[in-house]
N, C-alpha and C positions, 0 to 999 in steps of 0.2 A: 405890348409890343415895338412902338412906337418911341418910348421913352428909351429901351434897350437900343434901340437903332444910334439916336442919338449919342448915346455914353459908349458906344460901339467906335463909333465914328472918332468921337474923342477921345478912345484910348488907341488906337490903331494909327492916329497925327502920332500920340506922343509915342508911340512906338518906333514907329518909322523914324522922327527927328533923332532918338539915342540912335538906333540902327545907321542913321547917317554920320553922324557924327563918331559912332565905334568905328564903322567901318574905316573912316579916317585914319584913327587913330594906329588901328590895325596894320594899315600901311605901312608904318614905321619901327612895325616890334622887330626887336632884334632875336640873333641865335647867340647863346653863351654856350661855354664850356670851360668853367673856372676848377680845376683840379682842386685847389686850396679849397674850396667850398664845401668839400668831403670832410673836411676837420670838425672835429666833436668842437660845438660851441661853448663859450664857458667853462672849460675843462680845463685843471692845473696843468696837464705835460703839454695843450695845445699852449697854452702862457709862457709856459716855459719854451717851447722851441720856437717861438717868436720872438722871447729874450735873446735866448742862444744866436737866432739868424741875423738878428743887430750886432751880436761882436763879431757874425763873422762873414758869412753869406749865405744866400739858399742853396741848397743842394740840387735844384734842379733847371738852375736858368742857363740852359747850353742845350746844342743841338748837334747831335753825331749824326757824323756823312762816312759812312762804311765806302770803302772803294774798291772793288776785287780785279786783279788779273790772273787769268788763270796760266800767264805762263812764270807768273812768280813777282811780286812788287818790285824787288830787286833788280829793274830793268832802267835803264836812263831815258827812255822814251816816256816809260810810263809816269815815273815819278816828274818829270818835266813837264807833264800836262799834271797831275794832280798838285805841282807848285803855281801851276797858271790857274787853277781852279779855287788855290788859296788865295790869290792875287785879287781874284775878282770878288770874294766872299769879303773880303776886307774893307770892297769897297759900299759895301752894302751897309744902311743906314742903323743904328741901334746895336752894331754890332762892335764889341770892345773891343777883341782881340780872337786871332785862328789857333789854332794848335796844331800842326802838323807834323809828321818824320821828316819830312823834308826840309824846313826852318829847323828846329831845334839844333842848336848851336851848344857845346856843353863847355865849360871854362876849365881846360885843363892846368893844373900851376905845376910848372918844371923849375925847380929852383926857384929863383925870386921872379922868373918870368911866367905871365899865366895865356895860353893857348885856347881860342876859342875851337872848339872841334866841333864842326856838323855830326849828326850822329849816322846820317848816312851821304856820306862823298858824292852824290852822282851827277856834278857837274865837270864837265872837262871834256879833252876829247873820249871817244866812244870806248876804245881799248882801254884808256887809263880808268873811269868810270867802273868798267866792267870787273876789274881788276879792285879795286879798293871795294865796289859793293858787297866783295865776296869776302872781303876782309871783313866789312862792317856785317854782315849778316851774322858769321860766325862768331863773333862777340858778343852783338843783341842776342841770339837766342843761346850762347852761355852762362852770359851774364843772367835774363832773366827783368831786368828792371821794365821794359817797357810791354815786354812778350805779354798777350790778353790786355795790356791797355789798347798802346799806339798799333800795334802789329801783331797780328792772330799767329798763334803757333804755329799752323801748316806755310805760312810764311807765301799767303795768294790773297791777304787782303790786308787791309792797313786803316785808320781812322783816323778824320779830321774832325776837330771838336772845336766846333762855334760860340764861342764864350760869347752873348749879348747883355744887354741894360738889365739891373737887375730888377724886378719887380716889375717887368715890364706889361703894360696894360691889354688886354684885350685886342685892341685896336693896333698897339704895336707888332704883337704877336703873329697879329694876321697879317700884317703889313711885311715883317720880317721872313715867316715862311713863305708867302708869296716869293719873295723877292731870293731864296735860297732855291726853291723850286725852279725858280724860272732862269737861274743860274747853271745849277746842277743839270736841268733838261738840256743843257746845247754841248754836254757832253756824252760819249759814249766809249763808258768802260765795260768791260765784260759785265760788270755789277754792282750795281749802285740800290744805296740802303739810307733813309734817312728815318731819327728818330727824335725823342727830344719833345719838353711839353708844348712850345708856339706848333712843331708840327700835330702832335697830339690832338691840338685845341683845332687848328684848321681841320682837319681830316675830322674830326668829329662834327664840327659845324657843318661842312658841307653835307656830309651822311642825314644831319638832323635836317637839311632844308630839303633835302627831296623827300625824305619820310612824311614829314608833314603834309607835303603836296600829294603821296603817294598814299596814305592814311587817310586822307579827306576823302580824297578822289574814291577808292572805293569804298569806304563808311556810305558815303551817298548812296551809289550804285546798291547795295547789300541794300541798303533802307528801300531803296524803293521796290525793291522784287520784295522784299519781306513784307512791304507793305498792299501791295499789290495783288500777294497771296492772302492776305487776311483779309482784305476789305473791298478787292478786285471792283474798282470804279478809282476814275483820276482824282474825284473828289477824295478820296482816302488817303491820298501817294500824295497831293501836293500841300493839305492843310498840316498836317502834320512835318513834314520833311519842311514848312516855314518854319515851324517851332525850333526843329531841333536846330535849325544852319542859324536862327538868330539865338539861340541859346550859344553856339560855340561861337557866333561874332562877338558875343556880348563879354563870352568869358575871357576872351582873348583884348579884349577891346581896356578889360578892367587889370587885364597883366600890363599892357601898355602904359597905361594914366600911373597906376602904381608902379613902373620904373623894373618891372618883373620881366625879363628878356625869356625862351622859349630855351630851355635845356636841356639835357639828357634825361629827363626826369619828364618833364612837362612834355614833352613830345607827343605824348600818348592823350595829352588835355583832351584836343580836339574829337579824339575816335571818344573818349569814354563820356563826354558830354553829349556826343551824339546819340551813342546808344543808352544810356542811360536816361536820359531827357528825355526819350520815345516811348520808354515804359508807360510813366504818368497818360501820355496822351492816348496809347492805344487801350490800356485800361476805360479812359474817358470815351474816347469813341466805338469802342466794343459795345460799352452800353447804352450810348447814343444807336448806335445800328440797331441794337437790341429792341428798345424801344420802339425806333421806328418800325420794325418786323411786325412788334405788338401794334401795329396801327394806333399810337400815339401823334399825336400834332408835333410838329417840330420844337414849338414851344415846352411843350408839355416833355419832350423827350431830354431836350437841353437842362431842364430843372431835374429830372429824373435822373440823369447820365451824374449831374454834379453833385449831388446831394448822397445818392448812394455810394459814390467811390470819393467823394469828398474827403473823408475822414482817413481813409485805407490812404490816399496818395501823399496825404500831408503827413500820416507818419512813415511810407515809404521814405518820403524825401527827410526825413528828421532820419531815420535809420543808416541811409546811404550817407548823408554829409557828416554824421557820427563819426561812420566808419573813416571817413577820407579825414575827420579832426582828429579822431586818436593819433595820424602820423604826426603832429605838431609837437608831442610828446617825444620825438627824434631829437638827437642831441645833432644830428646832422641837417644844415640849413635845407638843401636841395629837396629831402623829405619832408621837412618842415613845408617849403615853400608849397611844394605837391599836393601838400593835403590840405592846404589852407585852400588854393587856390581851386582845385577839383571839390570842395565842399561849399566855395563860394557859384561853382558852375551851376552844381545842384539846383541850387538854393537860385538860380536864376532860370532855369528850365521849370521850375516849380512855376515860379512868377509868371513867365509869358505862357504856359497851360492852361493857367486862370487868370490871364487876361486878353491874350492874342487869342487863343483858340476859340473861347466863348464867344468873342469879340465879331468874328469871322463864321463862326457856327450860325449869329444872330442874322447878318448882313447879308448872304450866303443862301442859295435856296438848298433845302434838304437833300441831298443824295438820294439817288434814286435806290431802291433796296432790295434786295430780292426775299420773297417770303415763301421761297422752298426752295430746295436743289442744297445750295451752301450752309445756309443757317442749318436746314434739318440737318444736314453731312454733320457737322460739328456734334450736334444734340448725340447724335444718332451714337457714333463712337466714343464720345464721352458719357454716355449713358452705359453701353457694352464695356467699358474701363470699368467705370466704378461696380460693376457686379463683379467682374473678376478681381477688382480688391477685394470684397467681403467673401468671395469663393475661397481664394488664397490666401487669406492674409496670415495663416502659421508659416506659410512657405515664404511669405514675403519677410517676415519678423527672422525667420531661420536664417533666410539670405544675408538679411542686414545684420547679425551677431558675425555671421562670417565674415562679411567685407569689413567688420572693424575691427576682429583678429587681424587677417590681413594687412590692414594698412597700421595696426598698433606696432606690428612686426616692423614694416617696411619705414615708421616714423623711426622705431629706436635706431637706426640705421642711418637717420639723416646727419649729415654733419655742419660745422659752422666755420667757413673758410671764404679764399678772398685771394684774387689776385691785383694787381694795379689794371690792367686790362683787362676784365673780368666780364666785361661787358661787349668784348667781342670773339665771333665764333674760331673756331681753329684755323680755316680758310680764308679768314679776313686779312684783305691784302698789306692793312698797316699792321696789324700783330704779327702776320711774316715778318716786316722790318724787325721787329721789336724779337722776336724769335733771331735772328740773323746774328744779331748781338750778344746772345744770352749765347748761342754756340760758338763763335767766333772768338767771342771777346769774354770781358769779365761778366755782362749785361747790362740793363739800363735802369734797374731798381736802387735807389740810392742807400745808400747804410751809412747811416750819423749813428755815431758814440763821444757820447760828450763826458769828460771826465773832469772831476773836480777836487785841485786840493785842500785837505779838510783839518791842517797843522802849519807850523810855520816856514815849511818846505818853498822853495822857490819852483816855478814850472823849468827853472835851466840846473835844477839840479841833475847831479850825474844819474845818483838814485832813483831819481823820479823817470828822467829819460829810460832806463835801463826797464824800469817798470811798463813805460809806454810802449819798449821794443817788443817784451815777451807778451802782452796784449797783443799785439800787431802779428807774431808770429803766430798764435793762437788764433785771430782769426783769418787769416793766408790758410791756416791748413787744416785747422776743424769747421772753422765757421764756413769760408767758402768766399772770402770777401777777395775782389781782385781791385788792379788799380786805386791801390791802398793808396794813401797820403796820411803821414802822421808827422811831429816832428823828429821821433826816431830815423824816420824813414829820409827826411831833409839833411838832420847832419849825418848819418851815416852816409850819402849819396855828397854832400858837403868836401866829408872826411875822406873821399875815395878820389875825387877830385884834388885835394889838397897836395895827395901822395902819387902825382904823376900818373892817375885813373892806374890804379894798381887794384887787382880783383880783392885784395886781401884786405886791404883797407876798406873793402865796405859794411864797417862798422860802426858803432859809438867810438868816441876815444875813450882811451882806457885811463884818464883821469880828469877831475874837475877841472884843473889848471889849463887843460887842454883841451876843454870843452869852452868854456870860456873864452881863451882866444880864438877860436871858432866862429864863435857868437858876435867877437870883436869884427869880423872880418867877412862875414857873411856878404857884406852888399857887394865887394868882392867878385862875388859868383853870384849877386844876381838874385841869392835864394832869401834875400831881407822881406822881400813882399810874400815870396812861397810861405814863409816858415808864420807871416801876419795871418794866413790862412788857418793856419790849427794853432796857435797861441795867443791867449790874450792872459798877458803877463799882470794887468792891477788885480784883474776878477779871478786869478789864480787857477784859469780854464783853459781845458785841451782841446783837441777836438781830432778826432779820427774818422777819417773820410773814406767813402771808396763805394763799387759797385757790385751785386749780386744779381743774381739769377730771380728770376721771380717764380718760387715757388711755393707760393700762398700762404697766408696769414698764420695757418697752423702749424705752419713747417717751423716757418718763424719765432714762433712760442718757444716753441721746444729747442730752438736756438739759444734764443733770447736767454732763455732759463738756464742752460746747459753754460753757456758764458759766464754767466753772474755765479754760479754755483763752480766754476773751476776757478775764479778770480778769486774768491772767498775760501778755495780749500789752499789755493798755492801761494797767496798773496795774504795771510792774514793779519800781518801787522804793517799793511801800505796804506799810506795817509790816503791814499787817490778813491774818490766813489765812481762809480762807473753808471754813467743813467742812458740808456737807448733811446733815441729822437730822431726826427728827423720827418720827412712828409709823408714816406711809405708804415713808419711806426704809428705816426698818427690816426691813418686809415685802417692799420690791425686795430689799433682801439676802437675806434667805430663796428668793428665785425664782434668784437668781444660781449659788447653787450647788447648786440642784435635780436638776443633770445629775449630777454627783458625786457623791450621795448617790443616788441612783439606780442608777450603776454597781457604788457599792461594795457595795451591798445584793445586788443581783442575782450580784455575784462571788462573797459569800459563800452565797447560796443556789446557784448551781451548784459550786462547789468542796465544798457538802459532798454534794450529787446525783453529784456524779462519785466521793468517796470511798465512797457508798452502793454505786454500780455495781461500782467496781474490788473492793469488797472479797467483792461475790457471786459476779463470775466472773473475778476476778485476772486481766483482758485491758482493755490501753488502748483496743483497737478497741471493747467493748461501754461501756467510759467515752464516746467518742464517736458511738457508735449511742445509746445512753441519751439524750445530751442534743440531738443534732439534729431528732429531733420534738418538745421543750419549749421549742428555741431560735427556729424556724421562726415559732408562734402569738405571739410578743412581736414579731416582725420585724413580722407582717403587723399587730397593733395599732400600733404605730408608724408604720407607712406609712397607716394609716387615719387616722389623727390630723394625719397631713403632707397628704394629701388632701382633707379632710376641715376645715381650717383651724383643728384640736381643739390647742391651746396645752398646752404640758409647762407646768402650776404644781400651785401645794400638793398641789390632789385629786386631778389624773392623775397625778402623781409619784409615787405611791403604787399605781398599779395592777399595774405589771410584778410586782414583789415578791411580792405578793397573787396575781396570776393565777400566777405561772411556781411559787409554794409550793405553790395547790391542785390546779392542770394536770398535775403531775409526777407527782402520787397515783398516776393509771390507767396510765402507764411503769410507775411501780414495780412494780403489780398485775399489771403482764403481765410482767415480767422475772422476779421472784421464783417466778410458775408456769412459768415454762421453764425456772427454774433447778432445781425441782422434777421436772418432767417431765424432762430430762436425766438429774439424779441418779439416776433408776431406771434408766437405763440406754438408754434411748428415742434414735431418729437424731434430728439436728437437726431437717432437716422436718417428721418426726410429732412430735417435740415444739413444736413452732411451734404447726401446728394443732391439737393440742389444748389448749396456751395460749390460742388464737385462741379456740377454741368456749366452754373453759370461762370463761376470765375476759369474754368479749366483751358478753355479757349484761350482769354486773356493770358493766362501764364504761360501757354504753350508759345505762342505767340510772341511775349515779350522777351522769352528766354530764346527762342531762335534769334529774334535780332540781338539781343545783346552778348550772345554766343559768336554771332555771326560779325559781328563790330570788332568785338574784341579778338578772334580769332585772324583776324587782318593783320594785326600787330606781331603774327609769328611770320610776317614777310621781311619784319625787320633785321638789317645787318647785326643791331644790340641783341646780346644774348639777354641782357636785363627789360627789355621792351620783348622779345619772342617771349620769355618765361613770362610776362604777365597776360600776353595774349591768351598763350596756350593754357598754362594755369585754369587761371581766372575761367574760361571758356569751360575746360573741363567740371570746378565747382559749381559752375549755374546750370552744368547739366545735370553734375551728381545732385543740385538742389531740387530741379525741379523733379525728379526721379522719385526724390523724399519727400517731398509736395506731395506729387499727387499718387503715388502708392502708400509711403507709410503713415503720411501723416494723419488719412482718414484711419485708418485703422488703429491707431494708436488713440483719435481719437474717442473711438467707438469705446475700446476698450478700459482706457485710464479714467476717463471722465462722466460725470455724472451732472444732468446739470437741470438744476430746480428755478422754475420762472422767476421765485420770487430773488433771483439773483442778480438781474436786470437795474 
């Protein structure tokens, strides 16, 4: 034992040094929410969009500020205050321009003279401004060009659009958003709403920082309570707590060392490591306490505990890690990173369970263990439950079939869908900002259509522009695109300006000669820079950009198909080739492959578990028996998602592989104990009974800890995190019921054991 103590001290010293170093590194870990990281990686559509973006600009580098005035926006004092806000916004670093109705001037040509006419003539004396604003408002709502874009149809709100530097870094976005909120906070309009990539990133990061503290704190409290329930001693609380806390610390330290910040996916990582890492510790300590309760010496109890559960804990760590690693097959970088670091965290928890835990057990005195009462209570309860399983086996089987049928029916109703802010609940304040722009304006979701010319036509040919005009009309009337910008729209606007601002001239020029003359004079109207945002003559590439309401990937999948079908039918000989692209389109493409990625990950996980069961028992029947209690909980979760209209999306798609990798742990512990019992020459019924009683307590306790830890995630503001917590907790609950009710009955009915097989 002296040699054990020497080695234990050395191990604790090494762990202490590593922990201090990693604690220092964790203090520097950052938080990040990069919207574009959810693009499918190594995908031709992503490559195309990045090339398309290089030709023009990004479709989400802006901040929208919606300002309300209950008395209507056409008030001089209100517009003056908005203009003052614009002036302050222009002083913010990284801001390139601010588009506001108070500062837009249209260049109107009268004969040989060009006059710059304000969109809203709000300056001057109060009486004069009132009269002019009445005329301007009537013209704007009749013309419709700016309605739904900068001015709400109700006339009670307007938007100020802040255009900032392209591809701004996270630090730049944080600084920009902070400055925008600081400036706008000084104004007291009847309503103010802010949306955009930089604002969303700041909001997400702020929430993530709060929730990490919340989840870690709640996780620790629940772990302490559950450990007291399991072991009823201070020793049984502090030692496991030290193991899981260091597991979480080491995992975060590894992330910081490899340059990985905490994002909307990895925010749940500390909680997962806490609760998953606790599983091995509980199984080891349960066996250790049982040996002490049977009057074994401390040395003997330690040796027997690690020997008996050693293989099982290794296999459960393997299956849990594989469950997470299957997520690395995803085309979405945050999901891949989540799977990789979760698997690494599970591995680190296992290493600490087999280094820190035995070292502490060797150096500290053995805990005092009650040899009656509590231990006897568990044995009596489990003994009674086992008898009920045997007596009511047919009812259990029949109930299982009913549950499978209901779950299969619910699963058939499940849909694959996603919205841009799918992680936010309906009552979330930032989502309400988003909803404001959808209800009062065109929306916030960007729409991008790339148009390529496939023959010798020029982008400036009237025939091409007429096709662009027709496409634009379809997008407005049938697709629902607002704030639409295209070359045809720009030429129509310039044509109106060139003809004294007469509404009947808001159309394309009637001849190619007139169009060419207009193109030569675009700089007179300041439209040349605007045209460069939607036309790339050298590559014969055009762009139609706009905004739409965020109706979900499934809706837009149908809209996109209808658009392409309409164009093929109505313009069969057109040299134009349409291609939907943009940030929102790339996110939607990820959704389309979710079911395939999920099935691929589950197949790998099932294969690993089947291989483990096959090697343990060398029986195909036992492989099937092992998989059934772990397949049913997944089917139930799919059914629940179908019944309650929970869509399969980026966040919920990872639940199945995670849940399976964790839930199968109890089955492996049960089967490993059963194998040991059978190898000792016991009959199958008696071996199952001893296994049920011997592992039942640890299975129940670890499941309670896991469910309790995951259910804390249900307090999250992010729906993805909420669903991970609630649905995985339900999966684990269903899994423990299947392991303790269905599994023993299946083994007795379907498995025949011959000693020579071991």
